PAPA-429577 format. One line per 8 residues: number of its first residue (from 1); their letters; for each residue x, y, z of N, C-alpha, C, CB. Coordinates in Angstrom, 2 decimals. Glycine has a CB too. Layout:
<recs>
NUM) A) X Y Z X Y Z X Y Z X Y Z ~ ...
</recs>
This chain:
<recs>
1) MTWPLRRV) 30.77 -36.23 169.34 31.99 -35.52 168.95 32.40 -35.96 167.54 33.13 -35.80 169.96 ~ 32.58 -34.98 166.66 33.00 -35.25 165.29 34.50 -35.05 165.18 32.26 -34.35 164.28 ~ 35.21 -36.07 164.77 36.65 -36.00 164.67 37.08 -35.72 163.23 37.30 -37.29 165.16 ~ 38.11 -34.88 163.05 38.68 -34.68 161.71 39.29 -36.00 161.21 39.75 -33.55 161.73 ~ 39.31 -36.17 159.91 39.85 -37.39 159.33 41.30 -37.62 159.75 39.76 -37.33 157.81 ~ 42.08 -36.55 159.82 43.50 -36.73 160.17 43.66 -37.26 161.60 44.25 -35.39 160.03 ~ 42.71 -36.93 162.49 42.79 -37.46 163.85 42.44 -38.95 163.87 41.85 -36.68 164.80 ~ 41.46 -39.34 163.10 41.08 -40.75 163.01 42.24 -41.56 162.44 39.82 -40.93 162.13
9) LALVAAVV) 42.85 -41.04 161.37 43.99 -41.74 160.76 45.17 -41.83 161.73 44.42 -41.03 159.46 ~ 45.39 -40.76 162.49 46.49 -40.77 163.46 46.23 -41.78 164.56 46.68 -39.37 164.08 ~ 44.97 -41.91 164.97 44.61 -42.89 166.01 44.85 -44.31 165.52 43.13 -42.72 166.43 ~ 44.43 -44.60 164.29 44.66 -45.92 163.72 46.15 -46.20 163.59 43.96 -46.04 162.34 ~ 46.90 -45.21 163.10 48.34 -45.37 162.94 49.03 -45.56 164.29 48.93 -44.16 162.21 ~ 48.54 -44.89 165.33 49.12 -45.03 166.66 48.91 -46.43 167.20 48.52 -44.00 167.62 ~ 47.72 -46.97 167.03 47.43 -48.33 167.50 48.28 -49.35 166.75 45.92 -48.67 167.32 ~ 48.43 -49.17 165.45 49.27 -50.07 164.65 50.72 -49.98 165.10 49.15 -49.74 163.14
17) TLAASTTL) 51.19 -48.76 165.36 52.56 -48.56 165.83 52.80 -49.26 167.16 52.86 -47.07 165.97 ~ 51.83 -49.16 168.06 51.96 -49.81 169.36 51.93 -51.33 169.24 50.85 -49.35 170.28 ~ 51.07 -51.85 168.39 50.99 -53.29 168.18 52.32 -53.82 167.62 49.83 -53.65 167.23 ~ 52.88 -53.09 166.66 54.17 -53.50 166.08 55.28 -53.40 167.13 54.51 -52.62 164.85 ~ 55.22 -52.34 167.94 56.26 -52.12 168.93 56.28 -53.23 169.99 56.06 -50.77 169.60 ~ 55.12 -53.59 170.52 55.10 -54.62 171.57 55.46 -56.00 171.01 53.70 -54.68 172.23 ~ 55.11 -56.25 169.77 55.48 -57.52 169.14 56.99 -57.60 168.94 54.76 -57.70 167.81 ~ 57.57 -56.53 168.42 59.01 -56.49 168.20 59.77 -56.60 169.52 59.41 -55.20 167.47
25) ANRVLPGW) 59.33 -55.83 170.52 60.05 -55.79 171.79 59.98 -57.10 172.55 59.50 -54.68 172.64 ~ 58.84 -57.78 172.48 58.64 -58.99 173.28 58.90 -60.30 172.55 57.24 -59.01 173.81 ~ 58.96 -60.25 171.21 59.08 -61.51 170.47 60.20 -61.53 169.42 57.78 -61.80 169.79 ~ 60.70 -60.39 169.01 61.62 -60.37 167.88 63.00 -59.82 168.24 61.04 -59.57 166.76 ~ 63.06 -58.64 168.80 64.32 -57.95 169.01 65.12 -58.52 170.18 64.07 -56.48 169.24 ~ 66.45 -58.41 170.13 67.28 -58.83 171.27 67.07 -57.87 172.44 68.79 -58.88 170.88 ~ 67.48 -58.29 173.63 67.24 -57.51 174.83 67.79 -56.10 174.79 67.81 -58.21 175.99 ~ 68.97 -55.91 174.19 69.58 -54.58 174.18 68.77 -53.58 173.36 71.00 -54.67 173.64
33) AYPVCGLV) 67.96 -54.08 172.43 67.19 -53.20 171.55 65.84 -52.80 172.15 66.97 -53.87 170.21 ~ 65.49 -53.39 173.29 64.19 -53.13 173.91 63.96 -51.64 174.18 64.07 -53.92 175.21 ~ 64.89 -50.94 174.85 64.66 -49.51 175.08 64.73 -48.68 173.81 65.66 -49.00 176.05 ~ 65.53 -49.11 172.85 65.62 -48.39 171.58 64.28 -48.44 170.86 66.73 -48.98 170.69 ~ 63.67 -49.61 170.87 62.35 -49.78 170.24 61.32 -48.87 170.92 61.90 -51.25 170.31 ~ 61.35 -48.81 172.25 60.42 -47.97 172.98 60.60 -46.51 172.68 60.56 -48.21 174.45 ~ 61.85 -46.07 172.61 62.15 -44.66 172.34 61.71 -44.26 170.94 63.64 -44.39 172.50 ~ 62.02 -45.10 169.96 61.62 -44.82 168.58 60.11 -44.77 168.44 62.21 -45.88 167.62
41) AALMLVAL) 59.42 -45.73 169.06 57.96 -45.76 168.99 57.35 -44.52 169.64 57.42 -47.02 169.68 ~ 57.93 -44.07 170.77 57.43 -42.88 171.44 57.56 -41.65 170.54 58.19 -42.65 172.76 ~ 58.69 -41.51 169.89 58.90 -40.38 168.99 57.93 -40.42 167.80 60.35 -40.37 168.48 ~ 57.69 -41.62 167.28 56.73 -41.77 166.18 55.32 -41.37 166.61 56.74 -43.21 165.65 ~ 54.93 -41.75 167.82 53.60 -41.43 168.32 53.43 -39.93 168.51 53.34 -42.15 169.64 ~ 54.45 -39.27 169.03 54.38 -37.82 169.20 54.26 -37.14 167.83 55.62 -37.30 169.96 ~ 55.03 -37.62 166.86 54.95 -37.05 165.50 53.56 -37.24 164.91 56.01 -37.70 164.58 ~ 52.95 -38.40 165.10 51.60 -38.65 164.61 50.59 -37.71 165.26 51.20 -40.11 164.88
49) ARAAGLSW) 50.71 -37.54 166.58 49.77 -36.67 167.30 49.91 -35.23 166.87 49.99 -36.79 168.80 ~ 51.12 -34.77 166.69 51.33 -33.39 166.25 50.80 -33.19 164.83 52.81 -33.03 166.31 ~ 50.99 -34.19 163.99 50.47 -34.10 162.62 48.95 -34.07 162.61 50.98 -35.28 161.77 ~ 48.33 -34.66 163.64 46.87 -34.68 163.74 46.33 -33.39 164.34 46.41 -35.86 164.58 ~ 47.21 -32.48 164.74 46.76 -31.19 165.25 46.79 -31.04 166.76 45.40 -30.94 164.79 ~ 47.28 -32.02 167.49 47.34 -31.91 168.94 48.47 -30.98 169.36 47.52 -33.30 169.58 ~ 48.21 -30.18 170.39 49.22 -29.27 170.92 50.08 -29.99 171.94 48.55 -28.02 171.55 ~ 51.18 -29.33 172.36 52.03 -29.91 173.39 51.26 -30.05 174.71 53.29 -29.06 173.59
57) SDLGLRSL) 50.34 -29.12 174.96 49.50 -29.22 176.17 48.58 -30.43 176.09 48.66 -27.94 176.36 ~ 48.00 -30.68 174.90 47.14 -31.85 174.72 47.89 -33.14 175.04 46.59 -31.90 173.29 ~ 49.18 -33.14 174.73 50.00 -34.34 174.94 50.60 -34.41 176.34 51.12 -34.37 173.91 ~ 50.38 -33.35 177.13 50.96 -33.32 178.47 52.46 -33.12 178.46 50.63 -34.59 179.19 ~ 52.97 -32.46 177.42 54.42 -32.30 177.27 54.86 -30.85 177.26 54.87 -32.97 176.00 ~ 53.99 -29.96 177.72 54.32 -28.54 177.65 55.09 -28.05 178.86 53.06 -27.74 177.51 ~ 54.67 -28.45 180.07 55.29 -27.94 181.29 56.04 -29.05 182.02 54.24 -27.31 182.21 ~ 56.94 -28.62 182.91 57.77 -29.58 183.65 57.67 -29.40 185.17 59.20 -29.45 183.22
65) RRPALVGL) 57.58 -28.15 185.64 57.69 -27.90 187.08 56.56 -28.56 187.87 57.69 -26.41 187.35 ~ 55.31 -28.26 187.53 54.20 -28.85 188.28 54.16 -30.38 188.12 52.85 -28.25 187.81 ~ 54.30 -30.91 186.91 54.31 -32.38 186.78 55.42 -33.03 187.61 54.48 -32.77 185.33 ~ 56.60 -32.38 187.66 57.71 -32.95 188.42 57.39 -32.97 189.91 58.99 -32.15 188.17 ~ 56.82 -31.89 190.43 56.50 -31.83 191.86 55.43 -32.85 192.24 56.03 -30.42 192.23 ~ 54.38 -32.95 191.41 53.32 -33.91 191.69 53.85 -35.34 191.57 52.13 -33.70 190.72 ~ 54.68 -35.58 190.55 55.26 -36.91 190.37 56.16 -37.31 191.52 56.03 -36.97 189.08 ~ 56.95 -36.37 192.03 57.83 -36.67 193.17 57.03 -36.94 194.43 58.80 -35.50 193.41
73) AGAGLIAV) 55.89 -36.25 194.59 55.02 -36.53 195.73 54.49 -37.96 195.64 53.84 -35.52 195.78 ~ 54.08 -38.36 194.44 53.62 -39.73 194.24 54.72 -40.74 194.48 53.07 -39.90 192.85 ~ 55.93 -40.42 194.03 57.07 -41.32 194.23 57.36 -41.50 195.72 58.32 -40.78 193.51 ~ 57.19 -40.43 196.49 57.40 -40.52 197.94 56.41 -41.47 198.59 57.29 -39.15 198.57 ~ 55.15 -41.39 198.16 54.13 -42.30 198.71 54.45 -43.76 198.37 52.74 -41.93 198.17 ~ 54.88 -43.99 197.14 55.21 -45.35 196.72 56.43 -45.87 197.49 55.48 -45.39 195.21 ~ 57.40 -44.99 197.73 58.58 -45.39 198.50 58.20 -45.83 199.90 59.60 -44.23 198.56 ~ 57.22 -45.15 200.50 56.75 -45.54 201.83 56.13 -46.94 201.80 55.71 -44.51 202.36
81) VFGIALAV) 55.33 -47.20 200.75 54.70 -48.52 200.60 55.78 -49.60 200.45 53.75 -48.55 199.38 ~ 56.79 -49.33 199.64 57.88 -50.29 199.45 58.63 -50.52 200.77 58.85 -49.81 198.35 ~ 58.83 -49.45 201.53 59.52 -49.58 202.80 58.76 -50.47 203.78 59.73 -48.21 203.41 ~ 57.44 -50.31 203.80 56.60 -51.15 204.66 56.68 -52.61 204.21 55.13 -50.65 204.65 ~ 56.61 -52.83 202.89 56.67 -54.19 202.36 58.00 -54.86 202.69 56.46 -54.19 200.85 ~ 59.07 -54.08 202.67 60.39 -54.63 202.96 60.53 -54.94 204.45 61.49 -53.66 202.52 ~ 59.85 -54.16 205.29 59.97 -54.32 206.73 59.09 -55.43 207.28 59.64 -53.04 207.42 ~ 58.01 -55.76 206.56 57.07 -56.77 207.04 57.30 -58.07 206.27 55.58 -56.29 206.88
89) PSLRTVYQ) 57.83 -59.11 206.92 58.17 -60.37 206.23 57.00 -60.99 205.46 58.67 -61.38 207.23 ~ 55.80 -60.91 206.00 54.64 -61.54 205.34 54.27 -60.87 204.03 53.45 -61.52 206.26 ~ 54.75 -59.65 203.81 54.44 -58.93 202.58 55.49 -59.14 201.49 54.30 -57.45 202.86 ~ 56.60 -59.73 201.87 57.70 -59.84 200.92 57.41 -60.80 199.77 58.95 -60.29 201.62 ~ 56.52 -61.78 200.00 56.22 -62.73 198.93 55.59 -62.06 197.72 55.30 -63.82 199.45 ~ 54.98 -60.90 197.94 54.37 -60.17 196.82 55.43 -59.81 195.78 53.66 -58.90 197.33 ~ 56.67 -59.63 196.25 57.75 -59.19 195.36 58.73 -60.30 195.00 58.50 -58.05 196.00 ~ 58.40 -61.53 195.36 59.23 -62.66 194.95 58.80 -63.11 193.57 59.12 -63.84 195.97
97) DGRVGTPD) 59.60 -62.77 192.57 59.22 -62.97 191.18 60.28 -63.77 190.45 58.99 -61.62 190.49 ~ 59.87 -64.89 189.86 60.81 -65.75 189.14 61.39 -65.12 187.89 60.13 -67.02 188.77 ~ 60.81 -64.02 187.44 61.31 -63.35 186.23 62.53 -62.49 186.52 60.21 -62.50 185.61 ~ 62.81 -62.22 187.80 63.86 -61.28 188.17 65.25 -61.86 187.96 63.70 -60.86 189.60 ~ 65.44 -63.14 188.35 66.77 -63.73 188.25 67.67 -63.23 189.36 67.39 -63.43 186.89 ~ 68.97 -63.17 189.08 69.94 -62.71 190.08 70.87 -61.67 189.47 70.76 -63.90 190.65 ~ 70.34 -60.49 189.14 71.19 -59.47 188.52 72.16 -58.85 189.52 70.33 -58.37 187.90 ~ 73.39 -58.51 189.04 74.31 -57.77 189.88 73.97 -56.28 189.78 75.80 -58.03 189.46
105) FGQLLWLT) 74.77 -55.43 190.40 74.43 -53.99 190.43 74.37 -53.39 189.03 75.46 -53.23 191.27 ~ 75.35 -53.74 188.19 75.38 -53.19 186.84 74.17 -53.63 186.02 76.65 -53.62 186.13 ~ 73.80 -54.89 186.15 72.63 -55.39 185.44 71.35 -54.75 185.96 72.54 -56.91 185.56 ~ 71.27 -54.54 187.28 70.09 -53.89 187.86 69.98 -52.45 187.36 70.17 -53.92 189.40 ~ 71.11 -51.78 187.23 71.11 -50.40 186.71 70.62 -50.38 185.27 72.53 -49.78 186.80 ~ 71.06 -51.36 184.48 70.61 -51.45 183.09 69.12 -51.75 183.02 71.39 -52.54 182.35 ~ 68.65 -52.66 183.86 67.24 -53.03 183.85 66.33 -51.87 184.25 67.00 -54.21 184.78 ~ 66.75 -51.10 185.26 65.90 -50.00 185.74 66.02 -48.75 184.86 66.27 -49.65 187.18
113) CGRILFGT) 67.23 -48.31 184.60 67.43 -47.05 183.88 67.51 -47.22 182.37 68.68 -46.39 184.36 ~ 67.60 -48.47 181.91 67.60 -48.73 180.47 66.28 -49.32 180.02 68.73 -49.67 180.10 ~ 66.06 -50.57 180.36 64.85 -51.28 179.91 63.57 -50.67 180.48 64.94 -52.74 180.31 ~ 63.53 -50.46 181.78 62.29 -49.97 182.38 62.01 -48.53 181.98 62.34 -50.08 183.90 ~ 63.01 -47.65 182.10 62.77 -46.24 181.83 62.42 -45.97 180.37 63.99 -45.43 182.22 ~ 63.24 -46.49 179.44 63.03 -46.19 178.03 62.19 -47.24 177.30 64.35 -46.05 177.36 ~ 62.31 -48.50 177.73 61.58 -49.55 177.03 60.17 -49.75 177.52 62.30 -50.82 177.13 ~ 59.89 -49.31 178.75 58.56 -49.51 179.32 57.88 -48.19 179.66 58.66 -50.37 180.57
121) VLIEEIAF) 58.46 -47.46 180.61 57.79 -46.27 181.15 57.60 -45.18 180.11 58.57 -45.72 182.33 ~ 58.65 -44.83 179.39 58.57 -43.71 178.45 57.54 -43.98 177.36 59.94 -43.45 177.81 ~ 57.62 -45.12 176.70 56.68 -45.43 175.63 55.25 -45.53 176.16 57.07 -46.74 174.93 ~ 55.07 -46.15 177.33 53.71 -46.32 177.85 53.09 -45.01 178.28 53.72 -47.29 179.01 ~ 53.88 -44.14 178.90 53.31 -42.85 179.34 53.06 -41.91 178.17 54.23 -42.18 180.34 ~ 53.99 -41.87 177.24 53.77 -41.04 176.04 52.54 -41.53 175.28 55.01 -41.07 175.11 ~ 52.41 -42.85 175.17 51.31 -43.43 174.39 49.97 -43.35 175.11 51.61 -44.87 174.05 ~ 49.92 -43.87 176.34 48.64 -44.10 177.01 48.21 -43.01 177.97 48.70 -45.39 177.75
129) RGVLPGLF) 49.10 -42.09 178.31 48.71 -40.93 179.11 48.92 -39.63 178.35 49.51 -40.90 180.41 ~ 49.46 -39.73 177.14 49.68 -38.53 176.35 48.97 -38.56 175.01 51.14 -38.33 176.13 ~ 49.50 -39.37 174.09 49.00 -39.38 172.71 47.58 -39.91 172.59 49.93 -40.20 171.85 ~ 47.33 -41.12 173.07 45.99 -41.72 172.90 44.89 -40.93 173.61 46.00 -43.15 173.41 ~ 45.07 -40.54 174.89 44.03 -39.71 175.50 43.78 -38.42 174.73 44.41 -39.38 176.93 ~ 44.86 -37.82 174.23 44.71 -36.60 173.45 43.92 -36.82 172.17 46.06 -36.03 173.11 ~ 44.22 -37.92 171.48 43.49 -38.24 170.26 42.04 -38.58 170.54 44.17 -39.39 169.53 ~ 41.79 -39.19 171.70 40.40 -39.53 172.08 39.62 -38.32 172.61 40.41 -40.63 173.14
137) GATDERWR) 40.35 -37.23 172.92 39.66 -36.02 173.36 39.80 -35.65 174.81 38.26 -36.16 173.07 ~ 40.75 -36.25 175.55 40.96 -35.90 176.95 41.59 -34.51 177.06 41.85 -36.95 177.65 ~ 41.27 -33.81 178.14 41.87 -32.50 178.42 42.27 -32.43 179.88 40.89 -31.35 178.06 ~ 43.18 -31.50 180.19 43.59 -31.30 181.57 42.62 -30.42 182.34 44.98 -30.71 181.62 ~ 41.73 -29.73 181.64 40.79 -28.82 182.29 39.77 -29.57 183.14 40.08 -27.96 181.25 ~ 39.32 -30.72 182.65 38.38 -31.51 183.43 38.57 -32.99 183.10 36.92 -31.07 183.15 ~ 38.19 -33.82 184.06 38.32 -35.27 183.91 37.20 -35.77 183.00 38.27 -36.00 185.30 ~ 37.57 -36.45 181.92 36.58 -37.00 180.98 36.77 -38.50 180.89 36.70 -36.34 179.58
145) WPPILCSA) 35.77 -39.25 181.37 35.89 -40.70 181.44 36.04 -41.41 180.10 34.71 -41.25 182.13 ~ 35.27 -41.09 179.07 35.36 -41.87 177.81 36.77 -41.98 177.24 34.46 -41.25 176.78 ~ 37.49 -40.85 177.03 38.84 -41.00 176.47 39.81 -41.69 177.42 39.40 -39.64 176.10 ~ 39.62 -41.48 178.72 40.51 -42.11 179.70 40.28 -43.62 179.75 40.29 -41.49 181.10 ~ 39.01 -44.04 179.71 38.70 -45.46 179.71 39.16 -46.14 178.43 37.21 -45.68 179.90 ~ 39.01 -45.46 177.30 39.47 -46.03 176.03 40.98 -46.25 176.06 39.09 -45.12 174.84 ~ 41.70 -45.25 176.56 43.16 -45.38 176.65 43.56 -46.46 177.64 43.78 -44.05 177.06 ~ 42.84 -46.55 178.76 43.14 -47.58 179.76 42.88 -48.98 179.21 42.31 -47.35 181.03
153) ALFGLWHA) 41.81 -49.13 178.41 41.51 -50.43 177.81 42.62 -50.85 176.86 40.16 -50.39 177.06 ~ 43.12 -49.92 176.09 44.23 -50.22 175.18 45.51 -50.51 175.96 44.45 -49.05 174.19 ~ 45.66 -49.85 177.11 46.81 -50.12 177.96 46.76 -51.55 178.48 46.85 -49.13 179.14 ~ 45.56 -52.03 178.80 45.41 -53.42 179.21 45.77 -54.37 178.10 43.99 -53.68 179.67 ~ 45.30 -54.10 176.89 45.62 -54.95 175.73 47.12 -54.94 175.43 44.84 -54.49 174.50 ~ 47.75 -53.81 175.65 49.19 -53.67 175.43 49.98 -54.68 176.27 49.65 -52.24 175.77 ~ 49.42 -55.09 177.40 50.10 -56.02 178.29 49.79 -57.49 177.99 49.72 -55.72 179.72 ~ 49.19 -57.77 176.86 48.80 -59.15 176.53 50.00 -60.10 176.52 48.11 -59.19 175.17
161) LPALAIGR) 51.08 -59.72 175.89 52.25 -60.60 175.82 53.01 -60.67 177.15 53.19 -60.11 174.72 ~ 53.32 -59.54 177.80 54.01 -59.64 179.10 53.19 -60.40 180.15 54.33 -58.26 179.62 ~ 51.86 -60.33 180.04 51.01 -60.97 181.05 51.10 -62.49 181.03 49.57 -60.55 180.84 ~ 51.65 -63.05 179.97 51.76 -64.51 179.88 52.69 -65.08 180.96 52.27 -64.92 178.50 ~ 53.60 -64.22 181.49 54.56 -64.69 182.49 54.16 -64.30 183.91 55.94 -64.14 182.19 ~ 52.95 -63.80 184.11 52.55 -63.30 185.42 52.53 -64.41 186.48 51.19 -62.66 185.33 ~ 52.32 -65.65 186.06 52.25 -66.76 187.01 53.57 -67.06 187.70 51.79 -67.98 186.30 ~ 54.66 -66.47 187.24 55.96 -66.71 187.86 56.17 -65.85 189.10 57.07 -66.44 186.85
169) NAAVHAVF) 55.22 -64.94 189.37 55.26 -64.19 190.61 54.79 -65.10 191.75 54.39 -62.90 190.52 ~ 55.53 -65.12 192.87 55.24 -66.06 193.96 53.85 -65.85 194.55 56.28 -65.92 195.05 ~ 53.48 -64.59 194.77 52.17 -64.30 195.37 51.04 -64.69 194.42 52.06 -62.83 195.74 ~ 51.22 -64.40 193.13 50.21 -64.77 192.14 50.08 -66.28 192.05 50.56 -64.18 190.76 ~ 51.22 -66.98 192.06 51.19 -68.44 191.98 50.51 -69.05 193.22 52.62 -69.00 191.84 ~ 50.75 -68.44 194.38 50.15 -68.97 195.60 48.64 -68.85 195.59 50.71 -68.25 196.81 ~ 48.13 -67.79 195.00 46.68 -67.55 194.98 46.02 -68.21 193.77 46.39 -66.06 194.97 ~ 46.68 -68.15 192.61 46.06 -68.62 191.37 46.84 -69.77 190.74 45.94 -67.48 190.38
177) GSTPVVVL) 47.51 -70.56 191.55 48.40 -71.60 191.05 47.79 -72.53 190.03 48.89 -72.40 192.17 ~ 46.54 -72.95 190.21 45.89 -73.89 189.29 45.05 -73.21 188.22 45.04 -74.84 190.06 ~ 45.09 -71.90 188.18 44.28 -71.15 187.21 44.92 -71.23 185.83 44.12 -69.68 187.65 ~ 44.14 -71.46 184.77 44.69 -71.50 183.41 45.43 -70.22 183.05 43.58 -71.75 182.40 ~ 46.46 -70.36 182.24 47.29 -69.22 181.86 46.47 -68.12 181.19 48.41 -69.67 180.93 ~ 45.52 -68.52 180.36 44.71 -67.52 179.64 43.90 -66.68 180.62 43.76 -68.22 178.63 ~ 43.38 -67.31 181.67 42.61 -66.57 182.67 43.51 -65.59 183.41 41.93 -67.54 183.67 ~ 44.70 -66.05 183.79 45.66 -65.17 184.45 46.03 -64.00 183.55 46.91 -65.94 184.85
185) QVLAMAAA) 46.18 -64.30 182.27 46.52 -63.24 181.31 45.43 -62.18 181.26 46.74 -63.84 179.91 ~ 44.18 -62.61 181.21 43.06 -61.67 181.16 43.00 -60.84 182.45 41.73 -62.41 180.95 ~ 43.20 -61.49 183.59 43.18 -60.78 184.87 44.31 -59.76 184.94 43.28 -61.78 186.04 ~ 45.47 -60.15 184.45 46.61 -59.23 184.46 46.36 -58.03 183.54 47.89 -59.95 184.03 ~ 45.73 -58.26 182.40 45.41 -57.17 181.49 44.38 -56.23 182.10 44.90 -57.73 180.16 ~ 43.39 -56.82 182.81 42.38 -56.00 183.48 43.03 -55.14 184.57 41.28 -56.89 184.09 ~ 43.97 -55.75 185.31 44.68 -55.00 186.36 45.50 -53.87 185.75 45.59 -55.94 187.17 ~ 46.10 -54.13 184.58 46.86 -53.09 183.90 45.95 -51.95 183.48 47.59 -53.67 182.67
193) GVAGIFLH) 44.74 -52.28 183.03 43.79 -51.25 182.64 43.43 -50.35 183.82 42.53 -51.88 182.07 ~ 43.21 -50.95 185.00 42.92 -50.17 186.21 44.13 -49.31 186.57 42.56 -51.11 187.39 ~ 45.32 -49.88 186.45 46.54 -49.12 186.72 46.66 -47.93 185.77 47.78 -50.02 186.61 ~ 46.18 -48.12 184.52 46.21 -47.04 183.55 45.37 -45.84 183.99 45.74 -47.53 182.22 ~ 44.22 -46.11 184.60 43.38 -45.03 185.13 44.09 -44.33 186.28 41.99 -45.59 185.59 ~ 44.69 -45.12 187.16 45.44 -44.58 188.29 46.57 -43.67 187.80 46.01 -45.72 189.16 ~ 47.31 -44.12 186.81 48.42 -43.33 186.28 47.92 -42.07 185.58 49.26 -44.17 185.32 ~ 46.77 -42.19 184.91 46.24 -40.98 184.26 45.84 -39.95 185.30 45.04 -41.32 183.35
201) WWRHAGRG) 45.40 -40.37 186.48 45.06 -39.41 187.53 46.28 -38.57 187.89 44.52 -40.13 188.78 ~ 47.45 -39.21 187.96 48.67 -38.47 188.26 49.01 -37.51 187.13 49.83 -39.43 188.51 ~ 48.85 -37.93 185.89 49.09 -37.02 184.76 48.12 -35.84 184.83 48.92 -37.77 183.40 ~ 46.85 -36.12 185.17 45.83 -35.08 185.24 46.12 -34.12 186.39 44.43 -35.72 185.42 ~ 46.48 -34.67 187.55 46.77 -33.82 188.71 48.00 -32.96 188.47 46.98 -34.68 189.96 ~ 48.98 -33.52 187.79 50.21 -32.78 187.52 50.17 -31.92 186.28 51.32 -33.72 187.41 ~ 49.09 -32.06 185.50 48.96 -31.34 184.23 50.14 -31.62 183.30 48.86 -29.83 184.49 ~ 50.60 -32.88 183.33 51.69 -33.24 182.44 52.08 -34.69 182.59 52.88 -32.36 182.70
209) VLASVIVH) 52.59 -35.27 181.52 52.97 -36.68 181.51 54.15 -36.97 182.43 53.30 -37.11 180.10 ~ 54.99 -35.97 182.68 56.15 -36.21 183.55 55.72 -36.72 184.92 56.97 -34.93 183.71 ~ 54.57 -36.27 185.40 54.08 -36.73 186.71 53.84 -38.23 186.70 52.79 -36.00 187.10 ~ 53.14 -38.73 185.69 52.89 -40.17 185.62 54.14 -40.95 185.28 51.80 -40.46 184.59 ~ 55.07 -40.34 184.55 56.35 -40.99 184.26 57.10 -41.27 185.56 57.22 -40.10 183.32 ~ 57.16 -40.28 186.44 57.88 -40.45 187.70 57.22 -41.51 188.57 57.96 -39.11 188.45 ~ 55.89 -41.46 188.66 55.17 -42.45 189.47 55.34 -43.85 188.90 53.67 -42.10 189.56 ~ 55.22 -43.96 187.58 55.34 -45.26 186.91 56.76 -45.82 187.07 54.99 -45.13 185.41
217) FTTNAGGL) 57.75 -44.98 186.87 59.15 -45.43 186.99 59.45 -45.87 188.42 60.12 -44.32 186.56 ~ 58.99 -45.09 189.39 59.23 -45.45 190.79 58.58 -46.79 191.13 58.69 -44.35 191.73 ~ 57.37 -47.00 190.62 56.65 -48.25 190.88 57.38 -49.44 190.27 55.23 -48.17 190.33 ~ 57.74 -49.34 188.99 58.37 -50.47 188.31 59.81 -50.71 188.77 58.35 -50.24 186.82 ~ 60.61 -49.64 188.79 62.01 -49.79 189.18 62.13 -50.14 190.65 62.79 -48.50 188.88 ~ 61.27 -49.53 191.48 61.29 -49.85 192.90 60.84 -51.28 193.16 60.40 -48.90 193.67 ~ 59.82 -51.73 192.42 59.35 -53.10 192.57 60.42 -54.11 192.17 58.11 -53.32 191.74 ~ 61.14 -53.82 191.08 62.21 -54.71 190.65 63.34 -54.75 191.67 62.76 -54.27 189.28
225) TLAVLVR) 63.73 -53.58 192.16 64.79 -53.51 193.15 64.41 -54.26 194.43 65.12 -52.05 193.48 ~ 63.16 -54.11 194.83 62.67 -54.83 196.02 62.67 -56.34 195.79 61.25 -54.35 196.40 ~ 62.29 -56.74 194.56 62.28 -58.17 194.25 63.68 -58.75 194.30 61.68 -58.40 192.86 ~ 64.68 -57.96 193.90 66.07 -58.42 193.97 66.50 -58.54 195.43 67.01 -57.46 193.20 ~ 66.06 -57.60 196.25 66.46 -57.59 197.67 65.87 -58.76 198.46 66.04 -56.27 198.31 ~ 64.66 -59.18 198.09 63.98 -60.23 198.88 64.11 -61.61 198.28 62.53 -59.88 199.04 ~ 64.81 -61.74 197.15 64.85 -63.05 196.46 65.58 -64.10 197.31 65.56 -62.91 195.07
</recs>
């Protein structure tokens, strides 16, 4: 596949934008700016992709109805899994996470609908299920492994900084307690890459990024809420 120069430049600029965004969000900016950084980065990525010639369909941003229905179906399945985990005491340790703290209702609302929705889910889905797959050549007409795997690999790398705290999860600590932090970081990044493929399946099935946005938000926000409930 021969790519136009503007697509190559857009791909490089997108990767640089993402690297700057994750560094700012995780190491420089105060907590309140986390979702703002994600929103701004998402808008910049869409502008880069459009300048490179990608259509709204290429980005998974053209339609809403089918993606919403598919995403809600996925959210329902995830809700069932969370319900089972909450009902079975032996499964609750999976959601005991030292990073959660003890947020009240207002703080939980901010964490889920502010930080998670705009600082995590929106930027990640726009970037790794919309812009990057589109720039790599993914289409909704058929499943193409090369662009999906490339995007998933970058999604894993995107989690390099957040993965440093993965050992504070009770279940992870119980299984990998003596494992070096760097090894845990690599394993967490690999798991994120696999999750990226899973999320792209929802985008592909729904023919739009909104489907993976709903599934991703339900997974993250539901997981956080469950962690607060079982702490």
